[in-house]
N, C-alpha and C positions, 0 to 999 in steps of 0.2 A: 451442623450443617455446612455443607460442602461449600469451601471457601470461592469466592468468585474471581476468576480471571479475566481479564482482557487481553484478546490478542489483535493489537492494532496494526493496519495499512500504513503506508508511510508518505507517499505523495498524494498530496491533495487531503490528505486524512490529518495525520501530525503535523505536517510541514506544506506549507506555501511554494511548491518548487513546479508546478506547471508554465510558468515563463521560462523558466532554466530547460525545463525538458523541451519546449517547443523549441527554442533558439538551437539545442542540439539538433533537432530534428532536421530543422531548416537547412543547418552546415552540413548534415548528413545526405541530404536531399542534393545540395549543391554538388556536394564530393561525386554525386553520381550522375550527375546533370538528369535530374528526376525532377520536373514541375512541380513546386511546392504553393499548395493554396492554404493558408495559415488556418483560415476559419474550417475549411472541410477536416484538416489534420485532427484541429483541437477536439471535433466533434467526435472524431475517430476515437481518438487514445481517450475520452472523458466516457463514452459508449461502450468500450472497450479495453483495449490496452494498447502501450508501446509497442511489445513483442507481435501481439495479435496484426498491428498497423506494419511492421518489419518482414511478418510473414507474408502480407497481403502484396508488400511489395517485389517479395521474393518471385510470388506468382505470377505477376504482372509484368515486372522488366527483368526476370530470370535472373536477378544477383543473388549470390549465394547468403542465405539468412546471416548466417557467420562473419561474413565481412560487413554486413549493414550493421549487426548488432556491436561489432568490435567498435565500429567506428562513432555508431550513437552513443555509447557508452563512454568512450574517450573524451566528446565532446561535451556530455553530461558533466563527466568529472571533474572537467576543467571549469565549469560552473556552479563547483557544489556551493562556492562562500557566497553566492546569490541568495542559497536555500534560507527561510526564514521561519520560525514557529507561526503555525495556525493562531488565532484569535483563542484564545481559552485554552491552547494546550497545556502549560505549565500549571496553571489553574488546576486544572481537571486531576493531571499528573501529581501533585502534591495533595489533593483530595483524597488520591485513590491509596496512598502511602498512608495517610489518618485512617481510613477506614478498612486497611487491612487489604485490600484487592491488590494483585499480583499481576503485573504488565509483559507482556512479550510483543513481540515485533513479526511478523509474515510479510514479506514485503518482494518484490520483483526488482526493486533498485538493486544494484552491485553492490562489489565487497565496499564501497567507499560508505556504505550507510552508516555503519559504525563513528567514522573518523564528522561526520555530518553531526551526528549525535551527540556529540564528547564535544563539536564545537560550539553548539548549542548549549550546551550544559544540562542534557536531560539523560546521558547516558545511563546513568546508576538508576534509575528507575524502572529499567528493564532486565530481568531476570533470564532472557535469551531473545538472539537477535535472529531470524532466519532471513537470508538475503537469495537472492538467486545464484549466488556463488554456493550455494550449499548444494544445489543439483536436484531439488525435490520438482518434482513435476509442478508444471505451474498452475494458477488458479483458473478456474473454481477446483481442481482435482482436490481431494481432501488429503493428500499425502502428508503435507507440512504438517496441518492441524492435528491428524493421527499421529503423527510424530512425538508432538508435543503434548497430546493428550496420554500418549504410553509412557513417556519419559517422567511427566510430573503427575502421575495418577491424577487428572482434571477428571472433573466431573462434568461431563457434557452438558446438562442443563443449568449450570450455572459460570459456564463458558463464554464468553461474547468475543464475536468479531467485528472491530469497527473499522468501516470503509466510506468511501465516495462514490463507488461506482456499482453498476449493477454485477458487475463480476464477484466482488465482494460480498456481498449478498448471496449469490450463489455459491461462494464457498461455504459460508454459513450452512446454507441448505445441505448441499454434500456432503459437509461433515457434523450434521445431526446437531449444531451449536445455535446458540442466538445471534441475531445479528442488529447494530445499530449502524444506520448509514444515512448521510449528509443527503443523499439525492432522491433513495427508495424509497417508496410509500409503503405505508404501515401495511403489515398484515400478519400471519399466524406467528411467524419466527423473528419478524422484522421491526422495528421501532425507528422511524422517520424523525431526524432531527435536523435542524436548519441553524444550530451553531454547537461546538462540543458541550458547551457548560449546560446543554439541555441534558446531559447524561444525568446531572443530579436528580433531577425529575424522574428518572426512571428506573434508575437502582436503588432502592432501600438500602 
């Protein structure tokens, strides 16, 4: 029987980082003199992604994406010490170790991801960590998942992407793997959970 593999999203799934992300975006908006609506920004990044938001700002305000991204990344990195684990995250990771389930991460967060994982004391649970610094095409493109599948000879039927947004579920669909998601409804390949420990009920 193929070994089960969890590929985790980071922000909003393993860690509660959205307050820090929103603050970094607020500072970015201010730096470029863009009006900031906290509620609208939060809704946008939860439904899509921070990257999509910055691309939209580029389109509307004609500010190069790379300038926006550089500023936002710098502001977010300055707030990495505010990031905390999601409830149940450590409990689920310890359970996966006992169950022989291997864990990986694919996130749009940048190169500071590993330092945050070490600070939180969970870096040793992950066999590989892919961040935006690795240069793969952004979600929901399957490139990063395809890379992990090929590198580690993963069985797609036993591989699960765990996330908290529609883009995470779409990534799983595009990659031909299963999905567990904190916000998206049940369907033929996705299980909706309300808390991470619900995973115990899904995985035999």
